[in-house]
N, C-alpha and C positions, 0 to 999 in steps of 0.2 A: 785638463780636468776630465775625468772619466765619468760616464753616465751612472755607473753603479748598478746597471741592469743586465750584466753579462749572463747571469744565470736564468733570469726571467725570460729573456728573448735571445734565442740563438739563431733564428732565421727571420728573413723579412716577412714571410707569409704569416708568422705568428702575430705580427702587428695587425694584420687584416682580420684575423680571427678575434683578437681582443677588441678591436674597434666594432666589429659586428655585434659583439655581446653588449657593448656599452651604449651604442647609438640607437636612438629612436628610429623605427622603420622608415618614416618619411625622410628623415635626415640622411639615412643610409642610401636611399634611392637617389636623393639629390646628389650625393657624393659620387656614386658609382655610375650614374646614368649619363647618356648623351642626348643629342637631339634626334627627333623623329625615328628613323630606322636604326640609329646608332652605327651606321656604316663607317663614318669617319673615325669614330672611336675604335672600331675593330681594325680599320686599315692602319691606324697608328702602330698597333702590335704586329700586324701582318708585315708591314714594311720593315720593321726592326728585325723580325724573325727571319726574313728572307735574305738577310745578309749573314754569310758565314765567315769564319776566320781561316786565314792561311798562316799558321804558326811557323816560326823559325826555331831551330834547335842549336844546341851546343854554344850558347852564349852565356856569359856569366850574369846570372840574375840574382845574385846573393844580396844585392842592396837596391831595393826598389823604392822610388820616390813618386807617389801619386799626386803630389801637389801641383799647383799651377799659379798663374797670376791673371788678374782680371782688373782692368781699369787702374793699373798701377799698383794693385795690392795683391799680396800673396794670399792664396786660398788653399786650404788643406786638401780639398778635392775640387775639380772643376764643375761644381754643381751649385745651384742657388735655389732658395725657397721661392717658388712662384706665388703670385698673388691669388688669394682665395677669399671669397666673401663669407661673412657669417662665422668667423673664427671662434667667437665665444660659445657657439653652439657645440663645438667639438671639445672644448676644454676651457675652464675658467681662466680668465686672464687674456684670452683672445690673442691679439697680435703681440702683446708683451711676452706671453708664453712662448710663442714661436721665435721671437727675437732672442730670448734666453737660450733656447736650444741651438739656434744658428750660431750665436756668438760663442757659446761654450765649445762648439766643435771647430768653428773657424771658417764659415762660409757666409755669403751675402743673403739677405732676406729682402724680398719685395713686399711691401705692405699694400694691400688693396685699399682703395678709397672707401670701400664699404666699411672699413674699420678706421676711418680718418680721425675719429675722436681720440685715437691713441697716438697720433703723430708726435706730439711733444713728449708724452710719457715714455715712448720708446726711445726717442732721441736723447732723453735725459738719463733714463735708467739702464738702457742697453745700447750704449754708443759703439756698436759694432760696425759692420758694413751694411748700411741701411739704404734702401731704395724705396721710393713711393710711386705707386701706380694710380692713375686717375681715370675713372669713368666720368665723362663730361655730363653733368646734370644741371648746367646753368650757362650763363653767358661768359664773356671774357673776364668779367670781374670775378665770377665763380672760379675760373681756372687760376687767375692770378692770386686769389686769396689762398688757395691751396699751395701754389708754388711758393708764395712768400712764407708760409708756415714751414714748409719743407726745407727751404733754404735756411731759415732762422734756426731750425732744429738740427742742422748740421748733417743732413742726409747727403749721400754720395751721388745720387742721380735721381732723375724724374722720368716717369714712364707714362706714355699714353697707350691704352689698349684700343686698337682700331678695327677689331673684327666683330664688334658688337653694336653696329649702327642700328640693328633691328634685333629685338629679343627673339631668340630661337624658340621653337616649339619642343619642349622637353616632355615627351609624352609619359614618361614614368611619373613625373610630377603632376601633369595635367589630369591623367586618368585617375589619380588618387585625390584630386582636388586639393593638392598640397598648398599651403599658405606659407610662403617664404618671404618674410618682411624685408629682408635685406636686398631683394631684387628690385626695390624701388617702385616708384609710381609712374604711371603712363605720362603724366605731365612733363617729366624731366627728360623723356627719351628723345624729344626733338633736337635737343642740344648735341647729344651723341651722334644722331643721324646727320647733323649739320657740320660736324667736324670735317675739315678738309685740309689739303696741303697748305692753303693760305693760313690756317690756324697754326700749323706747325711752323711755318715761316715767321709768323708774328711772335710765337713763343721763343724761337731761337734768337730773334733780334733783341728780345727784352731780357732773357735770362741766360746766364753763363753756365748754369748747372748742366752737366752732361745729360743728354736726352736719349731715351730708349723708346723705340716704336715696337709695340708688341702686337702680333697678329699678321705678320708678313707671310704670304703664301706663294709669291711668285718672284722671279728674277726682276720683272719690270718694276714692281713696287720696291724691291730692295734697292735698285738703282735710284729710284726717285727719292728714297729716304736719304741715301748718301748725298745726293745732289742738294738736299735741303739741310745738310750739315748734321744729320743725326749720327751720334757717336756709336750707338748700339742698335743693330737690327735683330729683332727677336722673332724667329720663325715659330709660328704657333697656329694651331687650329682650335685653340681653346679646349684642348683635351677632348675633341669631338663633340663639343657642347654647343656649337653655333651652326655653321653651314654643314648640312648633311651631304654625304657623297663627295666630300673633299678627299684630297690625297693625304697619305700618312706624312707626318712632319719630316721624318728622316728621308722620305722620297723627295721632298722639296729642297732639302738642305744643299745638295750639290749645285743646283742651278743658282742658288743665292750666293754661295761661296764664289762661284765663277763670276757672277755679276759684280760682286763687291770688290773683288781683287785686293783684299787687305785694307780697304779704305775705312772700314768700320769693324768693330767687334761683332761677333755673332753669338746669339743665344738660341737654343732650340728646346722646345718641350713637346710633349704629346706621347704618352704611353711608355715613358722611360722609368723602369723599376729596378733594373739589375745593374751590377757593375759592368757586365759585358755590354749592356745597352749604352752606358756612358762612354765606353771605349769606342764603340762604333761611331757615335756622334762626333767625338773629338777627332777621330781619325779622318772623318769626312770634312773636317774644317771648322766645326763649331768651337768656340772658345769656352762656352759654359753650357750646361744642361740644366733646364728647370725641372724641379720636382713639385708635383701638385698633390694628387691623391695620396701618394706614398707618405708624405709628412703628415697629412691629415689623419691617416690611420694611426701613425705613431703618436700623434698629439692626443687623439681620442683614447688611445691605449694607456699612455703614461705621461702625458704632459710634456714639459720641456725636456726632462731626462729621456723620455721616450723618443723624441726627435733626435737627441744626441746619440742615443743607442742605435737608432735606425741608421744614422750616418756612419757610425762605427762599423756596422755590419756591411754597409755598402762599400766602405773603404776597404774592408777585408776582401770583398769580392773583386774590387778593382785591382788590388795588389796581386791576388791570385791569378787573375786573367792576364795581367800584364806580364807576369813571370812566365806563364805557360805560353804566351805568344813569343817569348824570347827577347823581351825588351825590359828596360828598367825605368822608363819614364814615358810620358805621352809624347815628348818631343821626338822620340825615335820612331814613331809610327807614321806610316803613309798608306796610301790606298792599296799598295801591294799586299798588305796584311788582310785585305777583305776580299771575299768572293761574293759576287752579286747573283741573285737568282737561286739561292739555295732553297731546297724544298722546305716548306713550312710544315712542321710535324704536329703542332698543336693548334686546334681550332682557335682563331683569334677572338678574344673577348677581353673585358676590362681586367680580368684576373688571370689571363693565360700565361703571364710570366711566372705564375706560381703553381706548377703542376701538382705539387703535394698539398695544396690547399683544398680542403673539402668542407665547404660551409654547409653542406647538407648533413653533417654530423649532428646528432641530437644537441639542441641548445644553440646552434649557430645559424639557424634559418636557411633560406635558399641561397643559391649562387648569385 
């Protein structure tokens, strides 16, 4: 099924422009911002941009396959839709809209518990490759009630986000006194802060559904996750929105890969916007790359077809880059195709992956 938006959107940065036109300024700042100085957010891009390519030539690249497999299922691209709160603010339908776009293209979606009211609706209407992510806002009964619903709705995996024990200080929002109701109430935060490895152990003993731990930032915690039977380790710094002055996610990836040694699948997110970004992550050992802001731009711009069209363009970029590297699939790549420490030529920021984007054009607001 094609998106039907081939003429309306030709490049990925066009989704960013369209989203900027449609979104309320407060919501826009929530989407593009990070915590405090936004150093972690910028390092995500700096880390990706500092990796160069070492292409090989005179190989037959007339037939390129950018697909992959994840958790036993074939995926059209090794990318997934990362969990984002407040989805109805970006487009009517919220999580259902996202699920439609993901299913139409053929990749997994992780639904945030902020949108938990749609668990059953998505499971029934969009029975694709669905995963549920939980912020812990209650006791063990709270966790189990969500897990029971997810299992009954036929989801493929369950995910705990573990880098949000404390709410970060997102100064873009604070300085504008922004009220974002989906961020929850203070009363429930103690349960997220109290989540520990004992809670992970309890969950694994009670439920057979595959478990993902999102928010891993060190080799030490990656090893702990595997030792607790976690099937998927998700390397993430929350898009630079939690701990400030963290490392770029792709800088963390190699030590996690070396620590896990193939004992679990690996997902990574944090500043990934282009086909070349996807290739770098997979080459370094990730199984999947999470997309966050990028699909929100597409969703705000054109709903489910917008998400599908964004993925079509991303797929075209992947195919082009694979061919120019001299390979026909991700399986043929190894670290010899990468050069580390390449000069960064664009000042890193949330949109530095789009050098042709100029949001200062009349009608588009500031960068």
